[in-house]
C-alpha atoms as one frame of an Amber mdcrd trajectory, in Angstrom:
protein
  29.535 -85.031  21.057  29.659 -81.488  19.740  26.399 -79.525  20.255  25.943
 -78.858  16.509  26.273 -82.542  15.622  23.896 -83.526  18.424  21.335 -81.013
  17.207  21.568 -82.329  13.634  21.174 -85.930  14.783  18.080 -85.042  16.810
  16.613 -83.196  13.836  17.176 -86.030  11.411  15.939 -88.691  13.834  12.529
 -87.068  14.247   9.951 -89.425  12.721   8.708 -88.174   9.366   5.195 -86.830
   9.734   5.302 -87.025  13.535   4.006 -83.473  13.775   1.626 -83.914  10.812
   3.621 -81.402   8.778   2.881 -81.461   5.061   5.703 -79.074   4.131   9.385
 -80.037   4.291  12.319 -77.630   4.007  15.807 -78.847   3.042  18.921 -76.867
   2.250  21.823 -74.946   3.726  22.326 -72.006   6.077  20.014 -69.790   4.034
  17.202 -71.870   5.535  18.899 -72.885   8.790  19.745 -69.363   9.993  17.450
 -68.333  12.893  15.862 -71.791  13.098  16.454 -71.861  16.851  14.706 -68.527
  17.303  11.680 -69.474  15.191  12.495 -66.790  12.588  14.133 -68.782   9.809
  12.774 -68.699   6.260  10.858 -71.983   6.783   9.487 -70.577  10.067   8.210
 -67.520   8.203   6.522 -69.797   5.659   4.849 -71.657   8.519   3.643 -68.446
  10.173   2.344 -66.984   6.911   0.391 -70.110   5.975  -0.637 -71.213   9.450
   0.849 -74.642   8.707   3.646 -76.682  10.228   6.911 -76.886   8.336   9.565
 -79.493   9.079  12.947 -77.827   8.601  15.837 -80.245   8.022  18.293 -77.724
   6.582  21.864 -77.751   7.923  24.442 -74.975   8.091  27.232 -75.621   5.590
  25.325 -78.244   3.597  26.176 -78.818  -0.063  24.595 -80.411  -3.086  27.791
 -82.352  -3.795  29.138 -83.897  -0.596  31.061 -87.170  -0.524  31.773 -87.845
   3.164  29.316 -90.596   4.165  28.887 -90.009   7.914  28.409 -86.250   7.950
  26.594 -86.499   4.633  24.036 -88.757   6.297  23.719 -86.178   9.073  22.478
 -83.617   6.582  25.593 -81.985   5.174  24.582 -83.606   1.896  21.321 -81.855
   1.032  19.945 -84.898  -0.779  20.301 -86.907   2.451  18.064 -84.419   4.270
  15.133 -85.637   2.204  13.191 -88.696   3.219   9.825 -89.789   1.810   6.846
 -88.690   3.826   3.388 -87.158   3.594   4.829 -84.057   1.958   2.634 -81.876
  -0.197   5.458 -79.372  -0.688   9.226 -79.556  -0.414  10.943 -76.181  -0.167
  14.621 -76.446  -0.995  17.736 -74.466  -1.749  21.385 -75.261  -2.230  24.450
 -74.855  -4.391  25.871 -71.733  -2.806  28.367 -73.557  -0.598  29.441 -75.731
  -3.525  30.363 -72.634  -5.512  31.608 -70.289  -2.801  33.539 -72.839  -0.743
  34.159 -75.431  -3.418  35.709 -73.257  -6.103  35.675 -69.744  -4.635  33.199
 -68.636  -7.313  36.019 -68.913  -9.848  36.285 -71.425 -12.684  33.182 -73.156
 -11.343  31.872 -74.474 -14.687  32.590 -78.129 -13.908  31.139 -77.980 -10.416
  28.042 -76.125 -11.577  27.475 -78.642 -14.369  27.765 -81.491 -11.854  25.007
 -79.797  -9.891  22.849 -78.887 -12.886  23.468 -78.894 -16.616  22.987 -75.770
 -18.688  19.616 -76.962 -19.957  18.488 -77.930 -16.440  17.957 -81.615 -17.183
  20.938 -83.383 -15.574  22.973 -83.215 -12.389  22.563 -83.531  -8.632  19.829
 -80.898  -8.405  17.510 -82.273 -11.130  18.114 -85.787  -9.783  17.009 -84.788
  -6.283  14.029 -82.818  -7.589  12.959 -85.795  -9.692  13.172 -88.069  -6.647
  11.020 -85.690  -4.614   8.487 -85.319  -7.418   8.196 -89.100  -7.736   6.944
 -89.090  -4.137   4.107 -86.767  -5.111   5.289 -83.478  -3.569   5.541 -80.193
  -5.405   8.924 -78.506  -5.194   9.856 -74.888  -4.610  13.522 -74.176  -5.286
  14.600 -70.924  -3.638  17.431 -68.766  -4.974  19.911 -66.738  -2.930  20.003
 -63.091  -1.931  22.580 -61.029  -3.783  25.187 -58.741  -2.284  24.079 -55.095
  -1.994  27.442 -54.130  -3.478  28.986 -53.041  -0.186  31.446 -55.032   1.864
  30.206 -58.525   1.112  32.535 -61.528   0.671  30.096 -62.938  -1.893  30.148
 -59.866  -4.145  32.274 -61.656  -6.740  29.839 -64.597  -6.829  27.132 -62.605
  -8.620  27.750 -64.015 -12.117  27.829 -67.594 -10.840  24.663 -66.971  -8.857
  22.910 -65.611 -11.935  23.956 -68.632 -13.998  22.791 -71.058 -11.296  19.444
 -69.254 -11.138  19.059 -69.449 -14.913  19.686 -73.201 -14.970  17.265 -73.865
 -12.118  14.629 -71.719 -13.839  15.000 -73.851 -16.986  14.564 -76.978 -14.886
  11.391 -75.571 -13.313   9.910 -74.680 -16.697   9.844 -78.377 -17.626   7.548
 -79.429 -14.778   4.385 -77.677 -13.630   4.964 -79.089 -10.156   8.332 -77.352
  -9.765   8.641 -73.671  -8.934  11.693 -71.441  -8.853  11.549 -68.454  -6.513
  14.434 -66.060  -7.238  15.814 -63.680  -4.637  18.255 -61.843  -6.926  16.026
 -58.753  -7.179  15.197 -58.438  -3.493  18.140 -56.376  -2.202  18.404 -52.762
  -3.417  21.914 -51.565  -4.206  23.609 -50.223  -1.091  20.922 -51.563   1.273
  22.615 -53.696   3.933  19.449 -54.290   5.939  18.534 -57.563   4.222  21.806
 -59.179   5.331  23.188 -60.192   8.706  26.439 -58.671   9.961  28.511 -61.185
   7.972  26.907 -59.857   4.752  26.321 -63.442   3.600  23.327 -64.747   5.532
  19.944 -63.025   5.699  18.985 -60.671   8.475  15.624 -61.104  10.188  14.266
 -58.684   7.588  15.795 -60.677   4.730  14.508 -64.001   6.071  11.015 -62.549
   6.519  10.948 -61.151   2.984  12.199 -64.410   1.474   9.776 -66.536   3.488
   6.837 -64.405   2.395   7.753 -64.900  -1.258   7.761 -68.648  -0.800   4.513
 -68.669   1.179   2.815 -66.613  -1.520   3.478 -69.329  -4.109   2.016 -72.016
  -1.877  -1.015 -69.902  -0.979  -1.711 -69.024  -4.621  -1.692 -72.674  -5.644
  -4.092 -73.858  -2.968  -1.823 -74.274   0.052
């Protein structure tokens, strides 16, 4: 079995609540990057709060993913979630659906499948509603933007802004749902928040994003 698949299976087979974590993180590579070096965004949240965070995010995961086997292994973000003693669920997703699914071009149909313009329908609101029904509060985390220099996601800016706007509308409807944008974090021309691929966060970017998320949890009572 390939090492990546083995790692995912081990992650997803860990009993829920086995480490008494009350915070769950689900999503794609924005959360999974640096997870093996204890410096991922969920790791930063854990360090900032002094609490354990169970990170089930998977590199390449999507909100809309139809293959059953690999979907069950976490490539479908909704399948990363399982009920548990969660007080908070930190989540992200949608970037791979837009960037890989439609190349950030003519993505209206795919974006609407993920979340409608008013934020009430689609895969994202459905998953958030499921999580909320289990009693957890939800923090939906947006993506970093390109600094405008040499990034393959530079042309995804408009789609990213629209996705953020729809998620923000969703969050406004429920006091237990928070949207934490990252669109304003990277100054123009500053490459230091991104890794060498100019897509994923650098250690600096992950630390800054994790601190934003932790601040919300700390301000609302942890």
